[in-house]
C-alpha positions in Angstrom: 146.8 34.4 168.2 145.3 32.0 165.7 141.8 30.9 166.2 141.6 27.3 167.0 138.8 25.3 165.4 137.7 22.1 167.0 136.5 19.5 164.6 135.6 15.9 164.6 138.1 13.3 163.7 138.5 13.1 160.0 136.7 16.4 159.4 138.6 19.2 157.7 138.1 22.7 159.1 136.6 25.2 156.8 139.1 27.8 155.6 138.8 31.3 156.7 139.1 33.3 153.4 137.2 36.5 154.4 140.5 38.0 155.9 142.3 37.3 152.7 139.7 38.8 150.5 139.4 41.9 152.7 143.2 42.3 152.5 142.9 41.7 148.6 140.3 44.5 148.2 142.1 47.0 150.4 145.3 46.5 148.5 143.5 46.7 145.2 141.8 49.9 146.2 145.1 51.5 147.2 146.7 50.4 143.9 143.7 51.6 141.9 144.0 55.0 143.7 147.7 55.1 142.7 146.9 54.4 139.1 144.2 57.2 139.2 146.7 59.7 140.6 149.4 58.6 138.1 147.2 59.3 135.1 145.3 62.4 136.3 147.7 64.6 138.4 150.6 66.2 136.4 154.2 65.3 137.5 155.0 67.3 140.6 156.3 67.1 144.2 152.8 66.7 145.5 152.3 63.6 143.2 155.5 62.0 144.4 154.7 62.7 148.0 151.3 60.9 147.6 153.0 57.9 146.0 155.4 57.7 148.9 152.7 57.9 151.4 150.6 55.3 149.6 153.4 53.0 149.3 154.3 53.2 153.0 150.6 52.6 153.8 150.6 49.6 151.6 153.9 48.3 153.0 152.6 48.7 156.6 149.3 46.9 155.9 151.1 44.0 154.3 153.5 43.6 157.2 150.6 43.9 159.7 148.5 41.3 157.9 150.9 38.8 156.3 153.7 39.0 158.9 151.2 39.2 161.8 152.9 42.3 163.4 149.4 43.8 164.0 148.7 40.9 166.5 152.0 41.3 168.5 152.5 43.1 171.7 153.1 46.9 171.5 156.7 46.7 172.6 157.7 44.4 169.7 155.9 46.7 167.3 157.8 49.7 168.5 161.1 47.8 168.6 160.5 47.3 164.8 159.0 50.5 163.8 161.3 53.0 165.6 164.5 51.7 164.0 162.9 51.7 160.6 161.8 55.3 161.1 165.4 56.3 161.8 166.6 54.3 158.7 164.0 56.1 156.6 165.1 59.5 157.9 168.8 58.5 157.1 167.8 57.6 153.6 166.0 60.9 153.1 168.9 62.8 154.5 171.3 61.0 152.3 169.1 61.7 149.2 168.6 65.4 150.0 172.1 66.3 151.1 174.1 63.7 149.1 174.9 66.0 146.2 176.4 68.6 148.4 179.7 66.7 148.5 180.4 67.7 145.0 180.0 71.4 145.9 182.6 71.4 148.7 185.6 72.2 146.5 184.0 75.2 144.8 
């Protein structure tokens, strides 16, 4: 729930920018970590896995903060996260097994 600030009539409430700056610094740190990994670790499966994990972490943080999912009830969170997990699993299965259709006639 949003915090309600009581003010005098005609007085403008002070903006709460601390949360926005904290979010900015967290996302900046994750992005800087991605750049460090991109330029220091040679191209490998490990590097790709780290990029995928960091991208999912950034996306989850953005959804939690800017779409206010972090402040919702647990049932609603699971009602969104669980189907998305299955969609991610489906995409992974299609990527890994999608090329086998070309091997069926051989």
